[in-house]
C-alpha positions in Angstrom: -26.9 -5.4 23.7 -26.3 -5.8 27.4 -23.7 -4.8 30.0 -21.7 -7.5 31.8 -19.4 -6.7 34.7 -16.9 -9.0 36.2 -13.3 -9.8 37.0 -10.8 -10.9 34.3 -9.4 -14.2 35.4 -7.2 -15.0 32.4 -6.2 -13.6 29.0 -6.4 -16.6 26.7 -5.3 -14.7 23.6 -4.3 -11.2 22.5 -3.1 -9.9 19.2 -0.9 -6.8 19.8 -1.4 -5.7 16.2 -5.2 -5.6 16.1 -6.1 -5.6 19.8 -8.3 -8.7 19.3 -8.6 -10.4 22.7 -10.1 -13.5 24.3 -10.6 -12.9 28.0 -12.0 -15.4 30.5 -14.3 -13.4 32.8 -16.0 -14.3 36.1 -19.2 -12.4 36.1 -21.0 -10.9 39.2 -23.4 -13.8 39.3 -20.5 -16.2 39.6 -20.8 -17.6 36.0 -17.9 -17.6 33.7 -17.9 -16.6 30.0 -15.2 -15.7 27.4 -15.3 -12.1 26.3 -14.2 -11.8 22.7 -13.5 -8.8 20.5 -11.3 -5.7 19.9 -10.3 -4.4 23.3 -7.7 -2.2 25.0 -5.1 -4.0 27.1 -6.8 -6.0 29.9 -5.0 -7.6 32.8 -5.8 -10.7 34.8 -7.3 -9.6 38.1 -8.8 -6.3 36.9 -12.5 -5.5 36.9 -14.1 -4.5 33.7 -17.6 -3.8 32.2 -18.3 -5.3 28.8 -21.0 -4.0 26.4 -22.1 -6.7 23.9 -24.2 -9.7 23.1 -24.0 -13.3 24.2 -23.6 -15.4 21.1 -23.2 -19.1 20.5 -19.9 -19.9 18.7 -20.1 -23.2 16.8 -16.7 -24.3 18.2 -16.2 -22.4 21.4 -19.8 -22.2 22.8 -21.4 -19.2 24.6 -19.3 -16.0 24.7 -19.7 -12.3 24.9 -19.2 -10.6 21.5 -17.7 -7.3 22.9 -18.4 -3.9 21.3 -17.2 -1.7 24.1 -15.0 -2.2 27.3 -14.7 0.0 30.3 -12.2 -0.6 33.0 -13.5 -0.6 36.6 -11.2 -0.2 39.5 -10.7 -3.6 41.3 -12.4 -3.5 44.6 -11.4 -6.7 46.3 -8.0 -7.1 47.9 -7.4 -10.2 45.7 -8.3 -8.2 42.6 -6.0 -5.3 43.5 -3.2 -7.8 44.2 -3.6 -9.6 40.9 -3.8 -6.2 39.1 -0.5 -5.0 40.6 1.2 -8.4 40.0 0.2 -8.5 36.3 3.7 -7.5 35.2 2.8 -4.1 33.7 3.9 -2.1 36.7 7.7 -1.9 36.7 9.3 -2.9 40.0 6.3 -4.9 41.2 6.1 -8.7 41.1 3.8 -11.1 42.9 5.7 -10.9 46.2 5.9 -7.1 46.2 2.2 -6.8 45.2 1.3 -8.9 48.2 3.3 -6.7 50.5 1.8 -3.5 49.1 -1.7 -4.7 49.6 -1.0 -6.0 53.1 0.3 -2.5 54.0 -2.4 -0.3 52.4 -5.4 -2.7 52.0 -8.4 -1.2 50.1 -6.6 2.2 49.8 -3.7 0.7 47.8 -4.7 2.3 44.5 -5.4 5.7 46.1 -2.0 5.6 47.7 -0.3 4.9 44.4 -2.2 7.7 42.7 -1.9 10.5 45.2 0.6 9.5 47.9 3.3 7.4 46.1 6.0 8.5 48.5 4.3 6.2 51.1 5.5 3.2 49.2 8.7 3.4 51.2 6.7 2.2 54.2 6.5 -1.2 52.5 9.4 -3.4 53.6 12.1 -3.7 50.9 11.0 -0.6 48.9 13.4 2.3 49.0 13.0 5.7 47.5 14.4 4.8 44.1 12.2 1.8 43.7 9.2 3.7 45.0 9.7 6.4 42.3 10.0 3.7 39.6 6.8 2.0 40.7 4.9 5.3 41.0 6.0 6.5 37.5 5.1 3.2 35.9 1.7 3.1 37.6 1.0 6.7 36.5 2.1 6.0 32.9 0.0 2.9 32.7 -3.1 4.6 34.2 -2.7 7.5 31.8 -2.4 5.1 28.8 -5.4 3.1 29.9 -7.5 6.2 30.5 -6.6 7.6 27.0 -7.3 4.2 25.3 -10.7 4.0 27.0 -11.4 7.7 26.1 -10.7 7.1 22.4 -12.6 3.8 22.4 -15.8 5.7 23.3 -15.5 7.5 20.0 -15.1 4.4 18.0 -11.3 4.1 17.6 -10.0 0.5 17.5 -7.5 -0.4 20.2 -4.7 -0.6 17.6 -5.5 2.9 16.3 -5.9 4.2 19.9 -2.5 2.9 20.7 -1.0 4.7 17.7 -2.6 7.9 18.9 -1.3 7.4 22.4 2.3 6.8 21.0 2.1 10.2 19.3 0.5 12.3 22.1 1.2 10.4 25.2 -0.4 11.7 28.4 -1.7 14.7 26.3 -4.0 12.4 24.3 -7.3 13.4 26.0 -6.5 17.1 26.1 -5.4 17.2 22.4 -8.4 15.2 21.2 -10.8 17.4 23.2 -9.2 20.7 22.1 -8.8 19.7 18.4 -9.8 16.2 17.3 -8.6 17.0 13.8 -5.0 16.8 15.0 -5.5 13.0 15.2 -6.0 12.9 11.4 -3.3 15.4 10.7 -0.6 13.9 12.9 -1.3 10.2 13.3 -0.8 7.7 10.5 -4.0 5.7 10.0 -6.5 8.1 11.5 -8.5 9.6 8.6 -10.3 12.9 8.4 -13.7 11.2 8.4 -12.8 9.5 11.8 -11.6 12.8 13.3 -14.6 14.6 11.9 -17.0 12.1 13.5 -15.3 12.5 16.8 -15.3 16.3 16.5 -19.0 16.6 15.6 -20.0 14.2 18.4 -18.1 16.6 20.7 -20.1 19.5 19.5 -17.6 21.2 17.1 -19.2 23.4 14.5 -19.3 22.5 10.8 -17.6 25.8 10.2 -14.9 25.3 12.8 -11.5 26.6 11.6 -9.9 23.3 12.8 -12.4 21.4 10.6 -11.9 23.6 7.5 -8.1 23.4 7.6 -8.0 19.7 8.2 -10.6 19.1 5.4 -8.5 21.1 3.0 -5.5 19.0 3.8 -7.7 15.9 3.4 -8.9 17.0 0.0 -5.2 17.3 -1.2 -4.3 13.9 0.4 -7.3 12.2 -1.4 -6.3 13.8 -4.7 -2.8 12.3 -4.3 -4.0 8.8 -3.1 -7.0 8.4 -5.4 -5.9 10.2 -8.5 -2.1 10.5 -8.2 -2.1 14.4 -8.2 1.0 16.1 -6.7 -1.0 19.3 -6.3 -4.3 20.9 -7.1 -4.9 24.3 -8.6 -6.1 26.8 -6.0 -9.6 27.2 -7.6 -10.1 23.5 -8.0 -8.9 22.8 -4.4 -11.3 25.4 -2.9 -14.3 24.0 -4.9 -13.5 20.4 -4.1 -13.1 21.1 -0.4 -16.2 23.3 -0.4 -18.3 20.5 -1.7 -16.8 17.9 0.6 -17.2 20.0 3.7 -20.5 21.6 2.9 -19.0 25.0 3.8 -19.1 28.5 2.4 -16.6 29.1 -0.4 -15.1 32.2 1.3 -14.5 30.3 4.5 -12.7 27.5 2.6 -10.6 30.0 0.6 -9.6 31.7 3.9 -8.6 28.4 5.4 -6.4 27.6 2.4 -4.7 31.0 2.4 -4.2 30.8 6.2 -2.5 27.4 5.8 -0.3 28.8 3.0 0.8 31.6 5.2 1.6 29.3 8.2 3.4 26.7 6.1 0.8 24.1 6.5 0.5 24.1 2.7 3.0 25.1 -0.1 2.0 27.2 -3.0 3.9 27.7 -6.3 3.2 29.7 -9.4 3.2 27.3 -12.3 2.6 28.9 -15.7 0.3 31.5 -14.1 -1.6 28.9 -12.1 -1.4 28.8 -8.3 -0.5 25.2 -7.5 -1.2 24.2 -3.9 0.8 21.3 -2.4 0.9 19.3 0.8 4.4 20.1 2.1 5.8 16.6 1.8 4.6 16.3 -1.8 6.2 19.6 -2.7 9.5 18.7 -1.0 9.5 15.3 -2.7 9.0 16.8 -6.2 11.6 19.6 -5.8 14.1 17.2 -4.2 13.7 14.6 -6.9 14.2 17.1 -9.7 17.3 18.6 -8.0 18.9 15.1 -7.4 18.2 13.8 -10.9 19.9 16.8 -12.6 22.8 16.7 -10.1 23.3 13.0 -10.9 23.2 13.8 -14.7 25.8 16.5 -14.2 28.1 14.5 -12.0 28.8 11.8 -14.6 32.2 11.7 -16.2 32.3 10.1 -19.6 34.4 6.9 -19.7 35.3 6.1 -23.3 35.6 2.5 -24.3 38.6 1.3 -26.2 38.2 1.7 -30.0 36.0 -1.1 -31.3 34.9 -2.3 -27.9 31.3 -1.1 -28.3 30.9 -2.8 -31.7 32.3 -6.0 -30.3 29.7 -5.9 -27.4 26.9 -5.2 -29.8 28.0 -8.1 -32.0 28.1 -10.5 -29.1 24.6 -9.5 -28.1 23.4 -10.0 -31.6 24.9 -13.5 -31.8 23.2 -14.5 -28.5 19.8 -13.1 -29.6 20.2 -14.5 -33.2 19.2 -11.1 -34.6 20.7 -7.7 -35.5 20.1 -4.7 -33.4 18.1 -2.0 -35.2 19.5 1.6 -35.3 17.3 2.6 -32.3 18.7 -0.2 -30.2 22.3 0.7 -31.2 21.6 4.3 -30.3 20.4 3.2 -26.8 23.6 1.2 -26.2 25.8 4.0 -27.3 23.8 6.6 -25.2 24.5 4.5 -22.1 28.2 4.8 -22.8 27.9 8.6 -23.4 25.4 9.6 -20.8 25.1 9.2 -17.0 21.2 9.2 -17.0 19.1 7.7 -19.7 15.5 6.7 -20.4 14.7 3.8 -22.8 11.0 3.5 -23.7 9.1 1.3 -26.1 6.1 -0.9 -26.5 5.9 -4.7 -26.7 8.0 -6.5 -29.3 10.4 -3.5 -29.8 13.4 -5.3 -28.3 13.7 -3.7 -24.9 15.0 -7.0 -23.4 17.6 -7.5 -26.2 18.7 -3.9 -25.8 18.9 -4.3 -22.0 21.0 -7.4 -22.2 23.4 -5.6 -24.5 23.5 -2.6 -22.2 24.3 -4.9 -19.3 27.3 -6.3 -21.1 28.5 -2.7 -21.6 27.9 -1.8 -18.0 30.0 -4.9 -17.0 32.9 -3.0 -18.6 32.4 -0.3 -16.0 32.0 -2.5 -12.9 28.5 -4.0 -13.4 25.0 -2.8 -12.4 22.3 -3.3 -9.8 19.0 -4.4 -11.4 15.7 -3.4 -9.8 12.0 -2.9 -10.4 9.1 -1.4 -8.4 7.3 -4.8 -7.6 8.4 -8.3 -6.8 6.7 -9.7 -9.9 8.4 -7.1 -12.1 11.7 -7.8 -10.5 11.2 -11.6 -11.1 10.4 -10.9 -14.8 13.5 -8.7 -15.1 15.7 -11.5 -13.6 14.2 -14.1 -16.0 14.7 -11.9 -19.0 18.4 -11.0 -18.2 19.6 -14.1 -16.4 20.9 -11.8 -13.6 19.6 -11.1 -10.1 17.1 -8.3 -9.8 15.4 -7.0 -6.7 12.6 -4.7 -5.8 13.6 -1.1 -5.3 12.5 -1.5 -1.6 14.9 -4.4 -1.1 17.7 -2.7 -3.0 17.4 0.3 -0.7 17.1 -2.0 2.3 13.8 -0.8 3.7 13.4 -1.0 7.5 11.1 0.5 10.0 7.4 1.3 10.5 7.6 4.7 8.8 9.0 3.4 5.5 12.6 4.6 5.9 15.3 3.1 3.8 18.8 2.2 5.1 20.3 3.3 1.9 20.4 7.0 1.4 22.9 9.8 0.8 24.6 8.9 4.1 24.8 5.2 3.3 24.7 5.1 -0.6 24.6 2.1 -2.8 28.0 0.6 -3.7 27.7 0.2 -7.4 28.7 1.8 -10.7 25.3 1.7 -12.4 21.6 1.1 -11.5 19.0 -0.2 -14.1 15.3 0.2 -13.2 12.6 -1.6 -15.2 8.9 -0.8 -15.3 9.6 2.9 -14.6 6.0 3.8 -15.4 5.1 2.3 -12.0 7.5 4.4 -10.0 5.9 7.2 -8.0 7.6 10.4 -6.8 8.5 9.1 -3.4 10.2 6.0 -4.7 12.0 8.0 -7.3 13.3 10.4 -4.6 14.3 7.5 -2.3 16.3 5.9 -5.2 18.0 9.1 -6.2 19.0 9.7 -2.5 20.8 6.4 -2.5 22.6 6.7 -5.9 26.1 8.3 -5.4 27.1 10.9 -7.9 29.0 9.6 -10.9 26.8 6.5 -11.0 24.9 5.6 -14.2 21.1 5.4 -14.0 19.2 3.6 -16.8 15.4 3.8 -16.6 13.4 1.4 -18.8 9.6 1.5 -19.3 6.6 2.0 -21.5 5.5 5.6 -21.5 2.1 4.7 -23.0 1.0 2.6 -20.0 -1.1 3.9 -17.2 0.9 6.0 -14.7 1.9 4.8 -11.2 -0.8 4.1 -8.6 1.1 6.4 -6.2 1.4 10.2 -6.6 3.2 11.7 -9.6 3.7 11.1 -13.3 7.3 10.3 -13.1 8.3 8.5 -16.4 6.2 10.8 -18.6 7.4 13.9 -16.8 11.0 12.9 -17.2 10.6 12.2 -20.9 8.6 15.4 -21.6 11.0 17.6 -19.6 13.7 17.0 -22.3 16.3 17.1 -19.4 17.3 13.5 -19.7 18.3 11.8 -23.0 15.5 9.4 -24.1 15.7 6.6 -26.7 12.3 5.5 -28.0 12.2 2.0 -29.5 9.5 1.8 -32.2 10.5 -1.0 -34.6 8.5 -4.2 -33.9 10.7 -7.2 -34.7 9.6 -9.9 -37.1 9.3 -12.6 -34.5 7.2 -10.5 -32.1 5.1 -9.2 -35.1 3.7 -12.8 -35.5 1.8 -12.3 -32.2 -1.6 -10.7 -32.5 -1.1 -9.5 -28.9 1.9 -7.4 -30.0 0.4 -6.3 -33.2 -2.9 -5.4 -31.7 -1.3 -3.6 -28.8 0.5 -1.3 -31.2 -2.7 -0.9 -33.3 -4.5 0.2 -30.1 -1.7 2.5 -29.1 -1.9 4.4 -32.4 -5.7 4.5 -32.4 -6.4 1.6 -34.9 -8.9 -1.1 -34.0 -7.5 -4.5 -33.1 -7.8 -7.3 -35.6 -10.3 -9.8 -34.2 -11.5 -12.1 -37.0 -8.5 -14.4 -37.5 -8.6 -18.0 -36.4 -6.1 -19.7 -34.2 -4.9 -16.4 -32.8 -3.6 -15.4 -29.4 -6.1 -12.4 -29.3 -9.8 -12.9 -29.7 -13.1 -11.4 -28.8 -15.9 -13.5 -27.3 -19.0 -11.5 -28.1 -21.4 -11.0 -25.2 -24.0 -8.3 -25.2 -25.4 -8.4 -21.7 -23.5 -7.9 -18.4 -24.7 -11.2 -16.9 -23.8 -13.3 -20.0 -20.3 -11.7 -20.0 -19.8 -12.6 -16.3 -21.0 -16.1 -16.9 -18.6 -16.4 -19.9 -15.7 -15.2 -17.9 -16.3 -17.8 -15.2 -16.6 -20.6 -17.7 -13.4 -19.5 -19.5 -11.4 -19.4 -16.3 -12.7 -22.5 -14.6 -13.1 -24.9 -17.6 -12.5 -23.8 -21.2 -9.0 -22.2 -21.0 -7.6 -24.8 -18.5 -8.9 -27.6 -20.8 -7.9 -25.9 -24.0 -4.4 -24.7 -23.1 -3.6 -26.6 -19.8 -3.5 -23.3 -17.9 -3.7 -23.1 -14.1 -6.8 -21.0 -13.4 -5.2 -19.4 -10.4 -1.6 -18.8 -11.5 -1.7 -18.6 -15.3 -5.0 -16.8 -15.9 -5.7 -13.3 -14.7 -9.1 -11.6 -15.0 -8.9 -7.8 -15.2 -11.7 -5.2 -15.1 -11.7 -1.5 -15.9 -13.9 -0.7 -12.9 -14.5 -2.0 -9.4 -18.2 -1.4 -8.4 -20.2 -2.5 -11.4 -22.0 -5.8 -12.2 -19.0 -6.8 -14.3 -16.4 -5.1 -12.1 -13.7 -6.3 -9.9 -15.8 -7.0 -6.8 -18.6 -8.8 -8.6 -16.2 -11.0 -10.6 -14.2 -11.8 -7.5 -17.3 -13.1 -5.8 -18.3 -15.1 -8.8 -14.8 -16.6 -9.4 -14.3 -17.3 -5.7 -17.6 -19.3 -5.7 -16.5 -21.3 -8.7 -12.8 -21.8 -7.9 -12.8 -22.0 -4.1 -16.4 -22.8 -2.9 -17.2 -23.2 0.8 -16.8 -26.7 2.2 -17.1 -28.4 5.6 -13.9 -27.8 7.5 -12.7 -25.0 5.2 -12.4 -21.9 7.4 -13.5 -18.5 6.3 -13.6 -15.0 7.8 -15.6 -11.8 7.0 -14.0 -8.4 7.1 -16.3 -5.6 6.1 -17.7 -6.5 2.6 -15.0 -9.1 2.0 -15.2 -12.8 2.7 -11.9 -14.6 2.8 -11.6 -18.4 2.6 -8.7 -20.8 3.0 -7.0 -21.1 -0.4 -8.2 -17.7 -1.8 -6.0 -15.8 -4.2 -5.5 -12.3 -2.6 -3.6 -9.1 -3.2 -2.1 -6.4 -1.0 -3.7 -3.1 -1.9 -1.5 -0.6 0.0 2.0 -0.4 1.2 2.4 -1.7 4.8 6.0 -1.1 5.8 5.6 -2.7 9.2 3.9 -6.0 8.3 6.2 -8.8 9.5 7.0 -11.7 7.2 8.9 -15.0 7.3 10.6 -16.8 4.4 12.4 -19.9 5.6 14.8 -18.6 8.3 14.6 -15.0 7.0 12.5 -12.5 8.8 11.7 -9.1 7.4 9.0 -6.3 7.2 6.9 -4.9 4.4 4.1 -5.9 2.1 3.6 -3.7 -0.9 0.8 -2.5 -3.1 0.2 -5.2 -5.8 1.8 -8.2 -4.0 -0.2 -11.4 -4.8 -0.4 -14.5 -2.7 -2.7 -17.2 -1.4 -4.4 -17.7 2.0 -2.6 -20.7 3.7 -4.2 -20.5 7.1 -7.2 -18.9 8.9 -7.2 -18.9 12.7 -10.8 -18.0 13.6 -10.3 -17.9 17.3 -7.4 -15.4 17.0 -8.9 -13.8 13.9 -5.6 -14.1 12.0 -5.1 -14.9 8.3 -1.8 -16.2 7.0 -0.9 -15.3 3.4 2.0 -16.8 1.4 3.1 -14.4 -1.4 4.5 -15.4 -4.8 8.1 -14.9 -3.6 7.7 -17.3 -0.6 7.1 -14.6 2.1 4.5 -15.6 4.7 2.7 -12.8 6.7 0.0 -12.8 9.3 -2.9 -10.4 9.0 -5.0 -9.4 12.0 -8.4 -7.8 11.7 -6.9 -4.3 11.2 -4.5 -5.5 8.5 -7.2 -7.4 6.6 -8.5 -4.1 5.3 -5.3 -4.1 3.2 -6.2 -7.3 1.4 -8.5 -7.9 -1.5 -9.5 -11.0 -3.5 -7.4 -11.2 -6.6 -9.2 -13.7 -8.9 -10.0 -10.4 -10.7 -8.0 -7.2 -10.4 -8.3 -3.7 -11.7 -6.1 -2.9 -14.8 -4.3 -0.3 -12.7 -3.3 -3.0 -10.2 -1.9 -5.2 -12.9 1.0 -2.9 -13.8 4.4 -4.5 -13.7 2.9 -8.0 -13.8 2.7 -10.4 -16.7 0.4 -13.4 -17.0 0.2 -16.2 -19.5 -3.5 -15.3 -20.2 -5.5 -12.2 -19.6 -9.3 -12.3 -19.6 -10.8 -8.8 -20.0 -14.6 -8.2 -19.7 -15.6 -5.0 -21.6 -19.4 -4.3 -21.6 -19.8 -0.6 -20.7 -18.5 2.1 -18.5 -18.0 5.9 -18.2 -15.9 7.5 -20.9 -13.3 8.9 -18.5 -12.4 5.4 -17.3 -12.8 3.4 -20.6 -9.8 4.8 -22.3 -7.2 3.8 -24.9 -4.3 3.6 -22.6 -6.2 1.5 -20.0 -7.0 -1.0 -22.8 -3.4 -0.9 -24.0 -2.1 -1.5 -20.5 -4.4 -4.5 -20.0 -3.4 -6.1 -23.4 0.3 -5.7 -22.8 0.1 -7.7 -19.5 -0.5 -10.9 -21.5 2.3 -13.3 -22.7 0.3 -16.0 -24.6 -3.4 -15.1 -24.8 -5.8 -12.2 -24.6 -9.5 -12.9 -24.4 -11.8 -9.9 -24.5 -15.4 -10.8 -23.4 -18.2 -8.4 -24.2 -19.2 -5.9 -26.8 -17.1 -5.1 -29.9 -18.5 -1.6 -29.8 -17.2 -1.1 -26.3 -13.7 -2.2 -27.4 -13.8 0.2 -30.4 -15.0 3.0 -28.2 -12.0 2.6 -25.9 -9.6 2.7 -28.9 -11.3 5.9 -30.1 -11.1 7.4 -26.6 -7.6 8.9 -26.2 -8.7 10.9 -23.2 -6.0 10.9 -20.5 -7.0 12.2 -17.1 -4.6 15.0 -16.3 -2.3 14.4 -13.4 -1.4 17.6 -11.7 2.4 17.3 -11.4 5.3 19.6 -12.2 8.4 17.4 -12.2 8.9 18.1 -15.9 9.0 21.9 -15.2 11.2 21.6 -12.2 13.7 19.5 -14.2 13.8 22.1 -16.9 14.3 24.8 -14.3 17.2 23.0 -12.7 18.8 22.4 -16.1 19.1 26.1 -16.7 20.7 26.9 -13.3 
């Protein structure tokens, strides 16, 4: 790596999102090269030093691949003039810049920094304009200085800009006094980044700042990785102690200090001290309060005599079947109760019941239909013949911080809300929805309580059911037509702990026995690329979904994605591709958004909006290697551009984890099962995978592994207390 110093002549390209920049630079020896990489904002005319390597780009020739940039004050009068005329200093255009430089010459920047009142000596600049120029110059200088300071510690320009937006001209002081505030107060800066900065500055491993930030990080990771709302005090202390490599007493003192100061919330739950991050505690308490208040606010509206029977009869005629007693009970409960849960497995008539309920709700003014994901909302709309939206769209999401336009101050204008796939709803989405539902409105929540819980924090559906605070109807009867499907029959067998039937011919559920990991992977690739498309006419990208219980194994998500990408979308001359970390993205790849990004802009025809959400699936339609941008078209027609920073939120989706499949349904599911740790290879994970298939399930691997999963009814406990809070509010 070498250092190159020169004057920026032109900015050919800059991505404001990632900071990726292509700058044309005239070096000290008179030669010209393009400097390419993540950089803070550079201006034409300024002098800069670039650390990096000269590389030969196959399309754009020799260029400096930049790893670090340091601004150098322009020295020549021409450089100073170009710098001032760049447009970033308010009140200064090319003509004014020329006049200022003519007046002050080589001392121009010194005057702007320390004697800005002298700007009034320049013809045409009065006191007001001089103050505007001085303030703008100072703000810009402070921002540039802060960005450069943070870049020295490895922060990307986009992340450094986020830090500066929070702390402003205090950025360097805050980061120097307590770098952990960056992790605690700036979205996107993690504890590990702040810890690296702090340790490089000489902070102690036993620093109080480090211990407190590490404790909060341990709770945040417990929520993000495992869905916990809280951790018991003893478990939190032990987990943080191991992570930080610190003495147990020091960690315990840090936890208790945070509890006293309000940095953490503590609650006594059945004799156990539960420790929460404040926003998780507030969300759980608020959701419980609002759900009980909604239930109590409902005023029963009796139907005319015989009306309910007529509506049920109409639904039975349309479906060509009679409703069972459980379904009738669900319809009647919707009439009697303001809040209701309907749960049941595949083939138990949830769709028929829902259609009948919607007829009933029409009598009261209709209902808004919604689901947590776009795919789930699309399925709901197809099943009911009515429009359904994601919960985010229903609540009119807007803004980088994930705020919704619909809330208690601007509630939904409807008489009822029906939510499908409630098992996917986390505590924050539940609270947002309850905030927007006016009192006296019916709320019907539909889902399968035996599926895996939400990816986000909380155990919402199961907690609501177990609280007993909300009436719940469980559909258990499998209808004759559904019972002919081995997918449905085996799903119910798995759910009650019985082994699936595997030995029937011409079935929609079968096992392809493979003993070794490599033979299982090879078989999956052949099934997806040739055998299933030829046998059933399935589109390997849109109709077939491979799922895996784990990510980092030889038959896990990452390995299968690499194998399937090579088979379904191999490299070819003229087909662009781009690396990001361990991932390789290629034009045409099937990809998935793996975290909520509320600020990602998208287009759909003439419509413009923001937000891409965990589980959204799409295809790469364009790769701009020069600008390092990737364009993704999602299933619902939205197109979004990803810079280098946002690419971390994308994964290949030829294979996905079973957790990520929730709320989706595919014609065919291919499920490799060879081996895995007991705590992951569980019955409800297998059940969730099987219930994602409409037409065919193919299990590839060992029958013993399949049976072990059925036998393993272990459910990793999620620390949540929504059920207890609901019961507590019910007694008040």
